[in-house]
C-alpha positions as CSV (number, residue, x, y, z in Angstrom):
1,M,0.0,0.0,0.0
2,A,1.3,3.5,-0.9
3,G,2.5,5.7,1.9
4,S,0.0,8.4,0.8
5,D,-2.9,5.9,1.3
6,L,-1.7,5.2,4.9
7,R,-1.5,9.0,5.6
8,R,-5.0,9.5,4.2
9,L,-6.3,6.7,6.4
10,S,-4.7,8.1,9.6
11,R,-6.2,11.6,8.8
12,G,-9.7,10.0,8.5
13,E,-10.0,10.5,4.7
14,Y,-11.4,7.0,4.3
15,S,-15.0,7.6,5.3
16,T,-16.4,4.1,4.9
17,A,-15.5,0.5,5.6
18,E,-15.5,-0.1,1.9
19,D,-12.8,2.6,1.5
20,R,-10.7,0.9,4.1
21,A,-11.2,-2.5,2.6
22,D,-10.0,-1.2,-0.8
23,A,-7.0,0.4,0.9
24,I,-6.0,-3.0,2.4
25,V,-6.2,-4.7,-1.0
26,G,-4.3,-1.9,-2.6
27,A,-6.9,-1.0,-5.3
28,P,-10.6,-0.3,-5.6
29,A,-13.1,-2.6,-7.1
30,L,-13.7,-1.4,-10.7
31,Y,-14.6,-4.5,-12.8
32,T,-17.3,-7.0,-13.4
33,V,-16.9,-10.7,-14.1
34,A,-17.3,-10.1,-17.9
35,Q,-14.6,-7.5,-17.8
36,V,-12.2,-9.8,-15.9
37,Q,-12.9,-12.6,-18.5
38,Q,-11.9,-10.1,-21.2
39,F,-8.8,-8.6,-19.5
40,A,-7.5,-11.9,-18.2
41,A,-8.5,-14.0,-21.2
42,V,-10.0,-16.7,-19.0
43,S,-13.4,-18.4,-18.9
44,R,-16.1,-17.6,-16.4
45,E,-15.7,-21.2,-15.1
46,E,-12.0,-20.5,-14.3
47,I,-13.0,-17.4,-12.4
48,D,-15.6,-19.3,-10.5
49,S,-13.2,-22.1,-9.7
50,F,-10.6,-19.5,-8.5
51,M,-13.1,-17.7,-6.2
52,H,-14.4,-21.0,-4.9
53,S,-10.9,-22.3,-4.1
54,L,-10.3,-19.1,-2.1
55,G,-13.5,-19.5,-0.2
56,L,-14.9,-16.2,-1.6
57,P,-18.4,-15.7,-3.1
58,M,-18.7,-15.4,-6.9
59,P,-20.1,-12.0,-7.7
60,R,-23.3,-11.6,-9.6
61,D,-23.3,-10.7,-13.3
62,G,-22.8,-7.0,-13.7
63,E,-21.6,-6.5,-10.1
64,I,-18.5,-4.4,-9.8
65,A,-16.4,-6.6,-7.5
66,F,-12.9,-7.0,-8.9
67,S,-9.8,-4.9,-8.6
68,V,-6.6,-4.8,-10.7
69,S,-4.9,-7.0,-8.0
70,D,-7.7,-9.5,-8.4
71,I,-7.2,-9.7,-12.1
72,S,-3.4,-10.1,-11.6
73,A,-4.0,-13.0,-9.2
74,I,-6.5,-14.7,-11.6
75,I,-4.0,-14.4,-14.5
76,A,-1.2,-15.9,-12.4
77,A,-3.4,-18.8,-11.4
78,H,-4.4,-19.4,-15.0
79,E,-0.8,-19.4,-16.1
80,V,0.1,-22.0,-13.5
81,S,-2.4,-24.4,-15.0
82,E,-1.9,-23.3,-18.6
83,Y,1.8,-24.1,-18.6
84,G,1.5,-27.3,-16.6
85,V,3.4,-26.1,-13.5
86,L,0.8,-27.8,-11.3
87,G,-2.2,-30.0,-11.9
88,E,-5.6,-28.3,-11.7
89,E,-6.6,-30.2,-8.6
90,T,-3.3,-29.5,-6.9
91,E,-3.5,-25.8,-7.7
92,A,-7.0,-25.7,-6.2
93,Q,-5.8,-27.5,-3.1
94,L,-3.0,-25.0,-2.6
95,L,-5.3,-22.1,-3.1
96,R,-7.7,-23.5,-0.5
97,A,-4.8,-24.0,1.9
98,V,-3.7,-20.3,1.4
99,S,-7.2,-19.0,1.8
100,H,-8.1,-21.1,4.9
101,T,-4.9,-20.1,6.6
102,A,-5.2,-16.4,5.6
103,E,-8.8,-16.1,6.7
104,R,-8.1,-17.6,10.1
105,L,-5.0,-15.4,10.5
106,A,-6.9,-12.2,9.5
107,W,-9.6,-12.9,12.0
108,W,-7.0,-13.7,14.7
109,Q,-5.2,-10.5,14.0
110,F,-8.3,-8.4,13.9
111,E,-9.7,-9.9,17.2
112,S,-6.4,-9.4,18.9
113,L,-6.3,-5.7,17.9
114,V,-9.9,-5.2,19.1
115,D,-9.0,-6.8,22.5
116,D,-5.9,-4.5,22.7
117,A,-7.9,-1.4,21.9
118,A,-10.7,-2.3,24.4
119,E,-8.2,-2.9,27.2
120,R,-5.9,0.0,26.3
121,Y,-8.6,2.7,26.0
122,S,-11.3,1.1,28.2
123,L,-13.7,0.8,25.3
124,D,-16.7,-1.4,24.7
125,G,-16.7,-3.8,21.7
126,P,-18.2,-1.6,19.0
127,A,-16.0,1.4,20.0
128,A,-12.9,-0.8,20.0
129,R,-13.8,-2.1,16.5
130,L,-14.1,1.5,15.2
131,V,-10.6,2.3,16.5
132,V,-9.2,-0.8,14.8
133,L,-11.0,0.1,11.5
134,D,-9.2,3.5,11.6
135,R,-5.8,2.0,12.2
136,I,-5.6,-1.5,10.8
137,A,-4.4,-0.3,7.3
138,D,-1.3,1.3,9.0
139,M,-0.4,-2.3,10.1
140,A,-1.2,-4.1,6.9
141,E,2.3,-4.0,5.5
142,I,3.9,-5.1,8.8
143,F,1.5,-8.0,9.0
144,A,2.2,-9.0,5.4
145,E,6.0,-8.9,6.0
146,Q,5.7,-10.9,9.2
147,M,3.5,-13.5,7.4
148,M,6.0,-13.9,4.6
149,Y,8.9,-14.1,6.9
150,A,7.2,-16.8,9.1
151,W,6.2,-18.8,6.0
152,R,9.7,-18.8,4.6
153,R,11.2,-19.8,8.0
154,H,8.7,-22.7,8.4
155,L,9.2,-23.9,4.9
156,S,12.9,-23.8,5.4
157,R,12.5,-25.8,8.6
158,I,10.4,-28.4,6.8
159,I,13.0,-28.8,4.0
160,R,15.8,-29.3,6.6
161,R,13.7,-31.9,8.6
162,V,12.7,-33.8,5.5
163,G,16.2,-33.7,4.1
164,L,17.6,-35.1,7.4
165,T,14.9,-37.8,7.5
166,V,15.7,-38.9,3.9
167,S,19.4,-38.9,4.5
168,Q,19.0,-41.1,7.6
169,A,16.6,-43.6,6.0
170,G,19.4,-45.6,4.3
171,P,19.1,-47.7,1.1
172,D,16.3,-49.8,2.5
173,G,14.2,-46.8,3.7
174,A,12.7,-45.8,0.4
175,G,9.2,-45.8,1.9
176,P,6.2,-47.9,3.0
177,S,4.4,-50.4,0.9
178,A,1.2,-49.5,-0.9
179,E,-0.8,-51.1,1.9
180,T,0.5,-48.8,4.6
181,L,0.0,-45.1,5.3
182,P,3.0,-43.1,4.1
183,L,4.2,-41.1,7.2
184,Q,5.5,-42.3,10.6
185,R,4.6,-39.7,13.2
186,A,4.1,-39.4,16.9
187,V,0.6,-37.9,17.3
188,G,-0.4,-36.3,20.5
189,F,-3.5,-34.8,22.0
190,A,-3.8,-32.7,25.1
191,D,-6.9,-31.3,26.6
192,L,-7.9,-29.4,29.7
193,V,-9.4,-31.4,32.6
194,G,-13.0,-30.4,33.5
195,Y,-13.2,-27.7,30.8
196,T,-16.9,-28.2,30.1
197,A,-17.8,-27.6,33.8
198,I,-15.4,-24.7,34.2
199,S,-16.5,-22.9,31.0
200,A,-20.1,-23.0,32.3
201,K,-19.0,-21.0,35.4
202,L,-16.8,-18.4,33.7
203,G,-17.7,-15.2,32.0
204,T,-16.5,-14.5,28.5
205,A,-13.4,-12.6,29.5
206,E,-12.3,-15.2,32.0
207,L,-12.9,-18.0,29.5
208,D,-11.0,-16.2,26.9
209,L,-8.0,-15.7,29.2
210,L,-8.1,-19.4,30.2
211,V,-8.1,-20.7,26.6
212,Q,-5.4,-18.2,25.5
213,A,-3.2,-19.3,28.4
214,F,-3.6,-22.9,27.6
215,M,-3.0,-22.6,23.9
216,R,0.0,-20.3,24.3
217,S,1.6,-22.6,26.8
218,C,1.0,-25.7,24.6
219,R,2.4,-24.0,21.5
220,D,5.5,-22.8,23.4
221,I,6.1,-26.4,24.7
222,V,5.5,-28.0,21.3
223,S,7.7,-25.5,19.5
224,R,10.5,-25.8,22.1
225,G,10.4,-29.6,21.8
226,G,10.7,-29.6,18.0
227,G,7.2,-30.6,17.2
228,R,4.3,-29.0,15.2
229,V,0.9,-28.0,16.4
230,V,-1.5,-29.4,13.8
231,K,-4.7,-27.7,15.2
232,E,-6.4,-26.3,18.2
233,L,-9.6,-27.9,19.3
234,G,-11.3,-25.5,21.7
235,D,-10.3,-27.1,24.9
236,G,-7.5,-29.2,23.4
237,I,-4.6,-29.2,21.0
238,M,-3.1,-31.8,18.6
239,F,0.6,-32.0,17.8
240,V,2.9,-34.2,15.8
241,T,6.6,-35.0,15.8
242,D,8.7,-37.1,13.5
243,E,10.3,-39.2,16.2
244,P,8.7,-41.0,19.2
245,L,11.1,-39.8,21.9
246,R,10.6,-36.2,20.9
247,G,6.8,-36.7,21.1
248,A,7.2,-38.3,24.6
249,A,9.3,-35.3,25.8
250,I,6.6,-32.9,24.6
251,A,3.8,-34.9,26.1
252,L,5.4,-35.0,29.5
253,D,6.3,-31.3,29.4
254,I,2.6,-30.5,28.7
255,A,1.4,-32.8,31.5
256,D,3.9,-31.4,33.9
257,E,3.6,-27.7,33.1
258,I,0.0,-27.1,32.3
259,G,-1.9,-26.2,35.5
260,R,1.3,-25.8,37.5
261,N,0.9,-22.0,37.8
262,Q,-2.9,-22.2,38.4
263,A,-3.6,-20.1,35.3
264,T,-5.3,-23.2,33.9
265,P,-6.6,-26.6,35.1
266,P,-4.2,-29.5,34.6
267,A,-4.1,-31.3,31.2
268,R,-4.2,-34.9,30.2
269,V,-2.3,-36.3,27.2
270,G,-2.5,-39.2,24.8
271,L,0.4,-40.1,22.5
272,V,0.7,-42.7,19.8
273,W,3.6,-43.5,17.4
274,G,2.4,-44.9,14.1
275,R,1.6,-44.3,10.5
276,V,-0.6,-41.4,9.3
277,L,-1.8,-39.8,6.1
278,G,-0.8,-36.2,5.7
279,R,-3.3,-33.8,3.9
280,F,-4.1,-30.1,4.1
281,G,-1.6,-29.6,6.9
282,D,-3.5,-32.2,9.0
283,V,-2.9,-35.9,9.6
284,F,-5.4,-38.7,9.4
285,G,-5.6,-42.4,10.2
286,P,-6.1,-44.9,13.1
287,T,-3.1,-43.5,14.9
288,V,-4.8,-40.2,15.3
289,N,-8.0,-41.8,16.5
290,L,-6.2,-43.9,19.1
291,A,-4.2,-40.9,20.4
292,S,-7.4,-39.0,20.9
293,R,-9.1,-41.9,22.7
294,L,-6.2,-42.4,25.0
295,T,-6.4,-38.7,26.0
296,G,-9.9,-39.3,27.2
297,L,-8.7,-42.2,29.4
298,A,-5.9,-40.3,31.0
299,A,-6.1,-38.8,34.5
300,P,-5.1,-35.2,35.2
301,S,-1.5,-34.5,34.5
302,E,-1.0,-38.0,33.1
303,V,0.3,-39.2,29.7
304,L,-0.9,-42.4,28.2
305,V,0.5,-44.3,25.3
306,D,-0.5,-47.6,23.6
307,S,1.6,-50.8,23.7
308,A,3.3,-50.3,20.3
309,T,4.4,-46.8,21.4
310,A,5.6,-48.2,24.7
311,R,7.8,-50.7,22.8
312,S,9.3,-47.9,20.7
313,L,10.3,-46.1,23.9
314,E,11.5,-49.1,25.8
315,G,15.1,-49.1,27.0
316,N,15.4,-45.3,27.5
317,R,16.7,-44.7,31.0
318,A,14.9,-41.4,31.2
319,L,11.4,-43.0,31.0
320,V,9.2,-45.3,33.0
321,L,6.3,-47.1,31.3
322,T,3.7,-48.8,33.5
323,A,1.0,-51.0,32.0
324,Q,-2.6,-50.0,33.0
325,P,-5.7,-52.2,33.1
326,P,-7.1,-53.0,29.6
327,A,-9.8,-50.6,28.4
328,A,-12.5,-50.9,25.8
329,V,-12.0,-48.1,23.3
330,P,-14.9,-47.2,21.0
331,G,-13.9,-47.8,17.4
332,V,-10.7,-49.5,18.3
333,G,-11.4,-52.4,20.7
334,S,-9.5,-53.5,23.7
335,V,-6.4,-51.4,24.4
336,T,-3.7,-51.7,27.1
337,P,-2.6,-48.2,27.9
338,Y,0.8,-47.5,29.4
339,R,1.4,-44.6,31.7
340,L,4.4,-42.6,30.6
341,M,6.5,-40.9,33.3
342,R,10.0,-39.5,33.8
343,S,12.4,-41.7,35.7
344,G,14.1,-38.8,37.4
345,T,17.5,-40.2,36.9
346,A,18.3,-39.0,33.4
347,A,17.3,-36.3,31.0
348,I,15.3,-37.1,27.9
349,Q,17.5,-36.5,24.9
350,P,15.6,-36.6,21.7
351,P,17.7,-36.8,18.5
352,R,18.7,-33.5,16.9
């Protein structure tokens, strides 16, 4: 966005929400679907597919809804397909991934700014939103730079981790058979004990602080341990690691640290090492289901694993694994959980 646009916004020269929205995009809406078809040399079906993949509504015929930046993005997407850089379905998947992530990020940023304005200036919700509307364009370029920086850093980390995994696989580690899921991962779930009852007693502000404290602590622990948060689930979080010992260290840290400072109730954790299917930044398969079910069986501040995961962790002096009574797990059958604890005599040393 041009500096003059930012100065106009700060002086209040954008009188409507539409003006501010155009300032964020960098150009006003000037064109209809028919005009975009002409300028971009694409079909209406391609425009519809592009908008659908981004999770945006398709404008009506004759409606002025597209800017120059929209046309440039549609042309770029068309060229990716036209020149065979990516398959059409893959391109649509990647557009959906970008849109889903960007929409959630935009809401997260906006809500955080509203909360900040409300607290800083002692405003109610509507007044805080008006303050943010006046100022958010000033921050748009900073947000964009932070997002691009974070994306490059995370992609770089993925490349390094994948390269290390491939180099350590050896000549016989080419991959699983067609009958197995492709990725080996430690999948962990952690949730707050008694969240439903607690949430019924708390006001909105207190509940918000509780959830934020839990999610922030879990993300810090997972990041520190070399794992990845797959998703947040209201009162819970799902994470993965590419090595079982790393997953065990993270699971134990969550069980030990959440609830210690009384900002949140204690957490319970389930962890399973097994094969998964990775799609859309998420993971799927029986391993995921079992990890979730084990979490439900765990006591406060306890980590449970299944027997296969227990075998993968056997022999490590830093860990103690204790078999628990068999349990009937819906959708899985009879499972013998193992309680995972630190031995207290040695530090857990996940591989680098």
